KEDO-158542 format. One line per 3 residues: their letters; for each residue x, y, z of N, C-alpha, C. Coordinates in nm, 2 decimals. Last residue first. Layout:
BEGIN
A	X:Y:Z:X:Y:Z:X:Y:Z; ...;
This chain:
BEGIN
XXX	-1.51:-2.42:-0.29:-1.66:-2.41:-0.31:-1.69:-2.35:-0.44; -1.24:-2.44:-0.34:-1.31:-2.54:-0.27:-1.45:-2.55:-0.28; -1.12:-2.22:-0.45:-1.17:-2.32:-0.53:-1.24:-2.44:-0.47;
XXX	-1.03:-2.07:-0.23:-1.14:-2.01:-0.31:-1.20:-2.12:-0.40; -0.82:-2.24:-0.13:-0.94:-2.21:-0.05:-1.06:-2.15:-0.13; -0.65:-2.22:-0.36:-0.71:-2.35:-0.32:-0.83:-2.33:-0.23;
XXX	-0.57:-1.96:-0.35:-0.65:-2.00:-0.46:-0.72:-2.13:-0.43; -0.42:-1.96:-0.11:-0.55:-1.88:-0.12:-0.63:-1.92:-0.23; -0.21:-2.11:-0.19:-0.29:-2.16:-0.09:-0.43:-2.09:-0.09;
XXX	-0.09:-1.93:-0.38:-0.14:-2.05:-0.42:-0.23:-2.12:-0.32; -0.01:-1.72:-0.20:-0.12:-1.70:-0.30:-0.17:-1.83:-0.36; 0.20:-1.85:-0.06:0.08:-1.81:0.01:-0.04:-1.78:-0.09;
XXX	0.39:-1.89:-0.26:0.33:-2.00:-0.20:0.20:-1.97:-0.13; 0.43:-1.61:-0.31:0.38:-1.70:-0.42:0.32:-1.83:-0.36; 0.54:-1.52:-0.07:0.42:-1.47:-0.12:0.35:-1.56:-0.22;
XXX	0.78:-1.67:-0.09:0.69:-1.70:0.02:0.55:-1.65:-0.02; 0.90:-1.55:-0.32:0.86:-1.69:-0.32:0.77:-1.72:-0.21; 0.96:-1.28:-0.21:0.85:-1.30:-0.30:0.81:-1.45:-0.32;
XXX	1.18:-1.25:-0.07:1.06:-1.27:0.01:0.95:-1.31:-0.07; 1.37:-1.19:-0.25:1.37:-1.32:-0.20:1.26:-1.35:-0.11; 1.33:-0.91:-0.32:1.28:-1.02:-0.41:1.28:-1.16:-0.35;
XXX	1.46:-0.81:-0.07:1.32:-0.80:-0.09:1.27:-0.90:-0.20; 1.74:-0.81:-0.07:1.67:-0.92:0.00:1.52:-0.92:-0.04; 1.82:-0.57:-0.18:1.83:-0.69:-0.26:1.76:-0.81:-0.19;
XXX	1.80:-0.39:0.02:1.69:-0.40:-0.07:1.70:-0.52:-0.16; 2.05:-0.39:0.14:1.95:-0.47:0.21:1.82:-0.49:0.11; 2.20:-0.21:-0.01:2.21:-0.35:-0.05:2.11:-0.44:0.03;
XXX	2.15:0.03:0.12:2.08:0.01:-0.01:2.08:-0.15:-0.05; 2.30:-0.02:0.36:2.16:0.01:0.37:2.09:-0.01:0.24; 2.56:-0.05:0.25:2.49:-0.17:0.32:2.34:-0.15:0.32;
XXX	2.60:0.21:0.16:2.60:0.10:0.07:2.53:-0.02:0.13; 2.58:0.38:0.38:2.49:0.39:0.27:2.48:0.28:0.19; 2.60:0.32:0.72:2.66:0.28:0.59:2.55:0.29:0.48;
XXX	2.47:0.47:0.92:2.61:0.42:0.94:2.68:0.38:0.81; 2.23:0.55:0.85:2.30:0.64:0.93:2.44:0.60:0.95; 2.12:0.32:0.73:2.16:0.43:0.65:2.24:0.54:0.72;
XXX	2.02:0.16:0.93:2.16:0.13:0.88:2.21:0.24:0.80; 1.76:0.26:0.94:1.85:0.27:1.06:2.00:0.26:1.01; 1.66:0.19:0.69:1.67:0.33:0.73:1.76:0.35:0.85;
XXX	1.68:-0.10:0.70:1.77:-0.02:0.60:1.77:0.13:0.64; 1.49:-0.15:0.89:1.62:-0.18:0.92:1.72:-0.10:0.83; 1.27:-0.05:0.74:1.30:0.01:0.87:1.44:-0.02:0.90;
XXX	1.26:-0.24:0.53:1.29:-0.10:0.50:1.33:-0.02:0.63; 1.20:-0.47:0.68:1.32:-0.46:0.60:1.36:-0.32:0.57; 0.95:-0.40:0.78:1.06:-0.42:0.87:1.19:-0.42:0.80;
XXX	0.79:-0.39:0.55:0.83:-0.26:0.62:0.94:-0.28:0.72; 0.82:-0.68:0.49:0.86:-0.57:0.40:0.90:-0.44:0.47; 0.69:-0.83:0.69:0.83:-0.84:0.66:0.89:-0.73:0.58;
XXX	0.42:-0.79:0.69:0.50:-0.71:0.79:0.65:-0.72:0.76; 0.32:-0.96:0.51:0.33:-0.81:0.46:0.41:-0.73:0.57; 0.33:-1.19:0.66:0.42:-1.18:0.54:0.43:-1.03:0.50;
XXX	0.13:-1.13:0.84:0.26:-1.15:0.89:0.37:-1.14:0.77; -0.09:-1.12:0.67:-0.05:-1.00:0.75:0.09:-1.01:0.79; -0.11:-1.38:0.59:-0.09:-1.27:0.49:-0.04:-1.15:0.56;
XXX	-0.16:-1.51:0.83:-0.03:-1.54:0.76:0.00:-1.43:0.66; -0.42:-1.42:0.87:-0.32:-1.38:0.97:-0.18:-1.41:0.90; -0.55:-1.54:0.66:-0.54:-1.39:0.67:-0.43:-1.35:0.76;
XXX	-0.53:-1.81:0.74:-0.46:-1.76:0.61:-0.45:-1.61:0.61; -0.69:-1.81:0.96:-0.55:-1.84:0.97:-0.47:-1.79:0.85; -0.95:-1.76:0.87:-0.88:-1.65:0.94:-0.73:-1.68:0.96;
XXX	-0.99:-1.87:0.52:-0.99:-1.89:0.67:-0.92:-1.78:0.74; -1.20:-1.76:0.27:-1.06:-1.75:0.31:-1.06:-1.77:0.46; -1.47:-1.75:0.21:-1.41:-1.88:0.21:-1.26:-1.88:0.26;
XXX	-1.55:-1.49:0.19:-1.58:-1.56:0.32:-1.51:-1.70:0.33; -1.34:-1.24:0.05:-1.41:-1.37:0.03:-1.43:-1.45:0.16; -1.38:-0.92:0.20:-1.31:-1.03:0.13:-1.39:-1.15:0.13;
XXX	-1.49:-0.71:0.34:-1.49:-0.70:0.20:-1.43:-0.82:0.12; -1.52:-0.79:0.61:-1.60:-0.68:0.56:-1.61:-0.68:0.41; -1.44:-0.98:0.79:-1.47:-1.03:0.66:-1.56:-0.92:0.59;
XXX	-1.35:-0.85:1.01:-1.48:-0.91:1.03:-1.53:-0.94:0.88; -1.11:-0.71:0.80:-1.17:-0.69:0.93:-1.32:-0.74:0.94; -1.01:-0.71:0.55:-1.04:-0.84:0.62:-1.11:-0.83:0.75;
XXX	-0.98:-0.45:0.47:-1.07:-0.53:0.39:-1.11:-0.66:0.47; -0.79:-0.36:0.67:-0.93:-0.30:0.66:-1.02:-0.39:0.59; -0.57:-0.53:0.61:-0.64:-0.53:0.75:-0.78:-0.47:0.74;
XXX	-0.51:-0.46:0.35:-0.55:-0.59:0.38:-0.63:-0.59:0.51; -0.44:-0.18:0.40:-0.53:-0.22:0.30:-0.59:-0.36:0.33; -0.23:-0.21:0.58:-0.35:-0.14:0.63:-0.47:-0.18:0.53;
XXX	-0.03:-0.32:0.41:-0.08:-0.39:0.53:-0.22:-0.33:0.58; -0.01:-0.11:0.23:-0.05:-0.24:0.18:-0.11:-0.33:0.30; 0.09:0.09:0.40:-0.04:0.11:0.34:-0.09:-0.03:0.28;
XXX	0.34:-0.02:0.46:0.24:-0.01:0.57:0.10:0.02:0.51; 0.46:0.01:0.21:0.44:-0.13:0.27:0.34:-0.13:0.38; 0.46:0.29:0.19:0.39:0.20:0.10:0.36:0.07:0.15;
XXX	0.65:0.35:0.40:0.50:0.39:0.41:0.41:0.31:0.31; 0.88:0.24:0.29:0.83:0.20:0.42:0.68:0.23:0.44; 0.92:0.40:0.06:0.88:0.26:0.05:0.83:0.20:0.18;
XXX	0.98:0.64:0.19:0.87:0.63:0.09:0.82:0.49:0.08; 1.20:0.57:0.33:1.08:0.61:0.40:0.96:0.60:0.31; 1.38:0.54:0.12:1.35:0.42:0.21:1.22:0.45:0.28;
XXX	1.40:0.80:0.04:1.36:0.69:-0.06:1.31:0.57:0.02; 1.50:0.93:0.26:1.37:0.97:0.21:1.31:0.86:0.11; 1.75:0.80:0.28:1.65:0.79:0.39:1.51:0.83:0.34;
XXX	1.87:0.89:0.05:1.85:0.75:0.07:1.74:0.73:0.18; 1.89:1.17:0.09:1.80:1.12:-0.02:1.78:0.97:0.00; 2.06:1.16:0.34:1.92:1.21:0.34:1.83:1.16:0.22;
XXX	2.32:1.07:0.27:2.23:0.99:0.35:2.08:1.03:0.34; 2.48:1.08:-0.05:2.43:1.15:0.07:2.32:1.06:0.14; 2.55:1.00:-0.29:2.65:0.99:-0.19:2.61:1.05:-0.06;
XXX	2.34:1.04:-0.48:2.37:0.91:-0.42:2.46:0.90:-0.31; 2.18:1.24:-0.60:2.26:1.27:-0.48:2.29:1.13:-0.40; 2.05:1.13:-0.82:2.12:1.26:-0.84:2.21:1.29:-0.71;
XXX	1.91:0.91:-0.72:2.01:0.89:-0.83:2.10:1.02:-0.84; 1.75:1.01:-0.52:1.85:0.92:-0.48:1.96:0.91:-0.60; 1.57:1.16:-0.68:1.65:1.23:-0.58:1.76:1.14:-0.54;
XXX	1.46:0.95:-0.83:1.54:1.05:-0.90:1.63:1.13:-0.80; 1.32:0.82:-0.62:1.43:0.75:-0.70:1.52:0.85:-0.77; 1.14:1.02:-0.56:1.24:0.98:-0.46:1.36:0.90:-0.52;
XXX	1.00:1.03:-0.81:1.06:1.15:-0.75:1.17:1.11:-0.65; 0.90:0.77:-0.84:0.99:0.82:-0.94:1.07:0.94:-0.89; 0.74:0.75:-0.59:0.86:0.67:-0.62:0.95:0.72:-0.73;
XXX	0.50:0.88:-0.59:0.62:0.95:-0.54:0.75:0.88:-0.57; 0.31:0.70:-0.66:0.34:0.80:-0.76:0.47:0.89:-0.72; 0.29:0.57:-0.42:0.34:0.49:-0.53:0.39:0.60:-0.63;
XXX	0.16:0.76:-0.27:0.30:0.73:-0.23:0.37:0.64:-0.34; -0.09:0.75:-0.40:-0.01:0.88:-0.39:0.13:0.85:-0.36; -0.18:0.49:-0.36:-0.13:0.53:-0.49:-0.05:0.66:-0.50;
XXX	-0.25:0.51:-0.09:-0.14:0.42:-0.13:-0.09:0.46:-0.27; -0.46:0.69:-0.10:-0.33:0.73:-0.04:-0.22:0.64:-0.07; -0.63:0.53:-0.25:-0.59:0.65:-0.31:-0.46:0.70:-0.24;
XXX	-0.68:0.32:-0.07:-0.61:0.29:-0.20:-0.56:0.42:-0.26; -0.81:0.45:0.13:-0.68:0.39:0.16:-0.61:0.36:0.03; -1.04:0.53:-0.01:-0.95:0.63:0.05:-0.81:0.57:0.08;
XXX	-1.15:0.28:-0.07:-1.11:0.37:-0.18:-1.01:0.47:-0.13; -1.21:0.18:0.18:-1.11:0.11:0.10:-1.06:0.20:-0.01; -1.42:0.36:0.24:-1.30:0.35:0.33:-1.18:0.29:0.25;
XXX	-1.62:0.31:0.05:-1.55:0.44:0.05:-1.42:0.43:0.14; -1.56:-0.03:-0.06:-1.64:0.08:-0.01:-1.56:0.20:0.00; -1.57:-0.31:-0.29:-1.50:-0.20:-0.22:-1.60:-0.11:-0.16;
XXX	-1.56:-0.67:-0.31:-1.61:-0.54:-0.35:-1.54:-0.43:-0.27; -1.39:-0.90:-0.26:-1.51:-0.91:-0.34:-1.57:-0.77:-0.40; -1.06:-0.98:-0.25:-1.15:-0.88:-0.22:-1.27:-0.88:-0.32;
XXX	-0.89:-1.16:-0.36:-0.97:-1.21:-0.25:-1.07:-1.10:-0.20; -0.76:-1.01:-0.54:-0.81:-1.14:-0.59:-0.90:-1.20:-0.48; -0.65:-0.79:-0.42:-0.78:-0.78:-0.49:-0.84:-0.91:-0.54;
XXX	-0.41:-0.90:-0.34:-0.51:-0.87:-0.24:-0.65:-0.85:-0.31; -0.28:-0.93:-0.59:-0.31:-1.04:-0.51:-0.42:-1.02:-0.40; -0.24:-0.66:-0.66:-0.33:-0.75:-0.74:-0.38:-0.87:-0.66;
XXX	-0.06:-0.59:-0.47:-0.18:-0.52:-0.47:-0.29:-0.60:-0.55; 0.15:-0.76:-0.53:0.09:-0.77:-0.40:-0.05:-0.70:-0.40; 0.22:-0.66:-0.78:0.17:-0.80:-0.77:0.10:-0.82:-0.63;
XXX	0.29:-0.39:-0.71:0.18:-0.42:-0.80:0.13:-0.56:-0.79; 0.52:-0.44:-0.55:0.40:-0.38:-0.50:0.28:-0.40:-0.58; 0.69:-0.56:-0.74:0.64:-0.64:-0.63:0.52:-0.57:-0.56;
XXX	0.72:-0.34:-0.91:0.66:-0.45:-0.96:0.61:-0.55:-0.85; 0.87:-0.17:-0.73:0.73:-0.13:-0.78:0.65:-0.25:-0.84; 1.10:-0.33:-0.72:1.02:-0.30:-0.60:0.88:-0.26:-0.64;
XXX	1.19:-0.31:-0.98:1.15:-0.44:-0.93:1.06:-0.42:-0.80; 1.24:-0.04:-1.00:1.15:-0.10:-1.09:1.09:-0.23:-1.03; 1.44:-0.01:-0.80:1.31:0.06:-0.79:1.21:0.00:-0.88;
XXX	1.65:-0.17:-0.92:1.59:-0.20:-0.79:1.45:-0.14:-0.77; 1.69:-0.02:-1.16:1.65:-0.16:-1.16:1.59:-0.20:-1.03; 1.77:0.23:-1.06:1.66:0.22:-1.14:1.60:0.08:-1.14;
XXX	2.01:0.17:-0.92:1.90:0.22:-0.84:1.77:0.21:-0.92; 2.16:0.07:-1.13:2.13:-0.02:-1.02:2.01:0.03:-0.94; 2.20:0.30:-1.28:2.12:0.19:-1.34:2.07:0.09:-1.23;
XXX	2.37:0.44:-1.11:2.24:0.49:-1.14:2.15:0.39:-1.19; 2.58:0.27:-1.13:2.53:0.29:-1.00:2.39:0.35:-1.01; 2.66:0.28:-1.39:2.60:0.16:-1.35:2.53:0.17:-1.21;
XXX	2.81:0.48:-1.51:2.66:0.51:-1.48:2.59:0.39:-1.42; 3.05:0.38:-1.56:3.04:0.49:-1.45:2.90:0.52:-1.42; 3.01:0.23:-1.78:3.02:0.16:-1.65:3.02:0.26:-1.53;
XXX	3.00:0.43:-1.98:2.89:0.34:-1.95:2.89:0.29:-1.81; 3.26:0.54:-1.96:3.15:0.62:-1.93:3.02:0.54:-1.90; 3.40:0.32:-2.04:3.43:0.37:-1.91:3.31:0.46:-1.87;
XXX	3.32:0.29:-2.30:3.29:0.18:-2.21:3.30:0.23:-2.07; 3.43:0.52:-2.40:3.28:0.51:-2.40:3.24:0.40:-2.31; 3.70:0.46:-2.39:3.64:0.57:-2.31:3.50:0.57:-2.30;
XXX	3.72:0.25:-2.56:3.75:0.22:-2.42:3.69:0.33:-2.33; 3.68:0.38:-2.80:3.58:0.28:-2.75:3.59:0.25:-2.61; 3.75:0.73:-2.73:3.78:0.60:-2.79:3.67:0.50:-2.74;
XXX	3.57:1.03:-2.79:3.62:0.93:-2.70:3.66:0.81:-2.78; 3.59:1.38:-2.87:3.57:1.24:-2.91:3.64:1.14:-2.82; 3.48:1.63:-2.64:3.58:1.57:-2.73:3.54:1.43:-2.76;
XXX	3.31:1.77:-2.47:3.27:1.75:-2.61:3.37:1.69:-2.70; 3.35:1.78:-2.20:3.43:1.88:-2.28:3.39:1.87:-2.43; 3.21:1.58:-2.09:3.18:1.72:-2.05:3.24:1.82:-2.14;
XXX	3.06:1.30:-2.23:3.18:1.38:-2.21:3.14:1.53:-2.18; 2.79:1.16:-2.03:2.84:1.21:-2.16:2.97:1.29:-2.13; 2.62:0.88:-1.87:2.71:1.00:-1.87:2.77:1.03:-2.01;
XXX	2.29:0.79:-1.95:2.43:0.76:-1.96:2.52:0.88:-1.96; 2.02:0.82:-1.73:2.10:0.89:-1.84:2.24:0.83:-1.84; 1.72:0.80:-1.61:1.82:0.71:-1.64:1.90:0.76:-1.76;
XXX	1.50:0.95:-1.59:1.62:1.00:-1.51:1.74:0.90:-1.53; 1.31:0.81:-1.73:1.35:0.95:-1.78:1.47:1.00:-1.71; 1.24:0.59:-1.59:1.34:0.57:-1.69:1.39:0.71:-1.74;
XXX	1.03:0.66:-1.42:1.16:0.64:-1.37:1.28:0.64:-1.47; 0.80:0.67:-1.58:0.86:0.79:-1.54:1.00:0.77:-1.50; 0.71:0.40:-1.58:0.77:0.46:-1.70:0.84:0.58:-1.67;
XXX	0.62:0.36:-1.32:0.73:0.27:-1.37:0.79:0.32:-1.50; 0.41:0.55:-1.32:0.52:0.55:-1.22:0.65:0.47:-1.27; 0.24:0.44:-1.52:0.30:0.58:-1.53:0.42:0.59:-1.44;
XXX	0.16:0.20:-1.40:0.23:0.20:-1.53:0.30:0.34:-1.56; 0.05:0.27:-1.16:0.17:0.19:-1.16:0.24:0.20:-1.29; -0.18:0.41:-1.25:-0.07:0.48:-1.17:0.05:0.40:-1.17;
XXX	-0.31:0.20:-1.39:-0.27:0.32:-1.46:-0.16:0.39:-1.39; -0.38:0.02:-1.18:-0.29:-0.02:-1.29:-0.23:0.10:-1.37; -0.55:0.19:-1.03:-0.42:0.14:-0.98:-0.33:0.10:-1.09;
XXX	-0.77:0.21:-1.21:-0.69:0.33:-1.17:-0.56:0.29:-1.12; -0.83:-0.06:-1.23:-0.80:0.01:-1.35:-0.72:0.13:-1.31; -0.90:-0.12:-0.96:-0.79:-0.19:-1.02:-0.74:-0.11:-1.14;
XXX	-1.13:0.04:-0.94:-1.02:0.06:-0.85:-0.89:0.00:-0.91; -1.30:-0.07:-1.14:-1.25:0.07:-1.15:-1.13:0.10:-1.06; -1.34:-0.32:-1.02:-1.28:-0.31:-1.15:-1.23:-0.17:-1.17;
XXX	-1.48:-0.35:-0.78:-1.34:-0.33:-0.77:-1.28:-0.31:-0.91; -1.79:-0.18:-0.72:-1.72:-0.28:-0.79:-1.57:-0.25:-0.78; -1.91:-0.11:-0.38:-1.86:-0.07:-0.52:-1.79:-0.18:-0.58;
XXX	-2.09:-0.05:-0.17:-2.08:-0.19:-0.23:-2.03:-0.16:-0.37; -2.15:0.20:-0.08:-2.08:0.10:0.02:-2.06:-0.03:-0.04; -2.29:0.31:-0.29:-2.16:0.37:-0.25:-2.08:0.29:-0.15;
XXX	-2.52:0.15:-0.30:-2.42:0.14:-0.41:-2.28:0.20:-0.37; -2.65:0.24:-0.07:-2.61:0.10:-0.08:-2.50:0.08:-0.18; -2.69:0.51:-0.14:-2.61:0.48:-0.04:-2.56:0.33:-0.03;
XXX	-2.87:0.47:-0.37:-2.73:0.54:-0.38:-2.64:0.51:-0.27; -3.09:0.36:-0.24:-3.02:0.28:-0.34:-2.88:0.34:-0.37; -3.16:0.57:-0.08:-3.12:0.44:-0.02:-3.04:0.36:-0.12;
XXX	-3.23:0.76:-0.28:-3.12:0.79:-0.18:-3.07:0.66:-0.12; -3.44:0.63:-0.41:-3.33:0.66:-0.48:-3.21:0.68:-0.39; -3.63:0.62:-0.19:-3.58:0.49:-0.25:-3.45:0.52:-0.33;
XXX	-3.68:0.89:-0.16:-3.62:0.81:-0.05:-3.56:0.68:-0.10; -3.80:0.95:-0.40:-3.67:1.02:-0.36:-3.61:0.94:-0.26; -4.05:0.82:-0.39:-3.94:0.78:-0.49:-3.81:0.83:-0.45;
XXX	-4.15:0.74:-0.05:-4.15:0.82:-0.17:-4.03:0.78:-0.27; -4.29:0.45:0.09:-4.18:0.54:0.07:-4.20:0.62:-0.06; -4.59:0.45:0.30:-4.53:0.42:0.16:-4.42:0.51:0.14;
């Protein structure tokens, strides 16, 4: 006959490997919200250095001189939004979590929280290759973490909904591969042209409609039973 202590230990171990995803999603949402808010703190409109009064035309010129910084903020905000949507979409097919998934998610969130810092670095030193490379590298790692996240959860249907066919999982992995490849290309091009390298990021939102179509198919699989 098992002792009470043995039963409690077994129950604890079972719970540790069959965790609810609600707290994981709550933590993730909080990190995303803070990261997306922090970026705006580095978004500053240029001000006159000598303290003299400017004409309306002068103020307009100051505003437009800061558009390059605004561009980096907008792109980074959109990119973070895409990461959040992809993260939420993955959890729509994940039934529960275990310690392995928690560790992957924590590392993923660590690199998400670095985005405000790497974006700020890029804003302040936009004419140099190294800040752009670090920014792209940060995003490249995040994309790989999302791929790892799905691969881990889907391995042998460890944590995902059993109604999702293997072919749909493979398509999801291939779609997720497109983003790190895009950042990898941008990283290589940054050694030759900073502007073209950054402009490649404009392609990222155009991948999103393919994700949307994929997510709709996943919902159909889930609603069959």
